[in-house]
C-alpha positions in Angstrom: 23.0 12.7 16.2 21.6 15.8 16.5 23.8 18.3 16.9 23.4 22.5 17.5 27.1 24.6 17.8 27.4 27.3 18.7 30.5 30.8 17.8 31.2 33.5 17.0 31.1 35.0 20.5 33.9 37.0 21.9 35.2 40.3 24.0 33.5 43.0 22.1 33.1 46.7 23.4 29.8 48.7 24.3 28.1 49.7 20.8 30.1 47.1 18.6 28.8 44.7 16.1 28.8 41.0 16.8 27.1 38.3 14.5 26.6 34.5 16.3 26.4 31.2 13.7 24.5 28.5 15.3 25.6 24.8 12.5 22.8 22.5 12.9 22.7 18.6 12.1 20.6 16.1 12.7 17.1 16.7 11.8 15.2 18.6 9.6 16.4 22.1 10.2 14.5 23.5 7.4 11.0 22.3 8.9 11.5 24.3 12.8 11.1 27.4 13.8 14.9 28.3 15.4 15.2 30.6 18.5 18.4 32.9 19.9 18.0 32.1 23.7 20.9 33.5 26.0 21.8 33.5 29.4 23.8 36.0 31.4 26.2 34.5 34.6 23.8 34.2 37.9 20.5 34.7 35.4 17.5 32.9 34.4 18.4 31.8 30.7 16.7 35.1 28.3 15.0 34.3 25.1 16.2 36.4 22.5 14.4 35.6 19.2 13.1 33.9 17.1 12.1 32.3 13.4 9.6 30.9 11.4 11.1 27.8 9.0 11.0 29.7 6.1 12.6 33.1 8.0 9.1 34.7 7.0 8.6 35.9 10.6 11.2 36.6 13.5 10.2 37.9 17.0 12.2 39.8 19.0 12.2 40.1 22.8 12.0 44.4 23.8 16.1 44.5 24.8 17.2 43.3 22.1 14.6 44.8 19.5 16.3 47.3 16.9 19.7 46.2 17.9 19.5 43.1 17.0 19.0 40.7 14.2 17.9 37.4 13.7 18.4 35.7 10.4 18.9 32.1 8.9 20.5 29.3 5.5 18.7 26.6 5.2 20.3 25.8 2.9 23.9 25.2 4.6 21.3 24.6 7.6 22.5 27.7 9.5 20.9 30.1 12.5 22.5 33.7 12.7 22.0 36.9 15.7 24.0 39.9 14.1 24.0 42.1 17.1 24.6 45.8 16.7 25.3 48.8 19.3 25.9 46.1 22.1 25.0 47.5 25.6 26.9 45.6 28.8 24.0 44.5 30.1 24.2 41.3 26.6 27.1 40.3 28.4 25.8 36.1 28.7 26.4 33.0 27.0 24.6 33.0 23.9 23.4 29.8 22.0 20.3 28.9 19.7 17.6 26.2 20.6 15.0 24.6 18.4 11.2 24.7 18.3 10.8 21.5 21.2 14.4 23.7 23.8 16.4 21.1 23.0 19.2 23.2 22.9 22.8 22.9 21.5 26.4 24.2 23.1 26.3 28.3 23.6 29.5 31.9 23.0 30.0 33.5 25.5 29.4 37.1 24.3 31.2 39.2 26.5 30.7 43.2 26.6 33.1 45.3 28.2 35.6 48.4 28.3 
């Protein structure tokens, strides 16, 4: 069974940091480009960042470039998103997604003072 389970969300103040993880199982994780997406309340899903299967290429949305870092550990089948300098607008449910758009359960990030 294919599973993608995000974790690490929580409540953080503006300017703070969080590290999200996505544990993958049931498919060839190391063969797949992976993506972080987010969806804020009442808004459409938004692409955040993607990473190639071996981690050599990374792409970021302009809204997070320079603040977020995507990475992966293929030995542990885990995708990461390091988020720094968090802003109120970063509040959303974050979830990981496979290259065929299969997505897992998300984790809520709330940025609030």
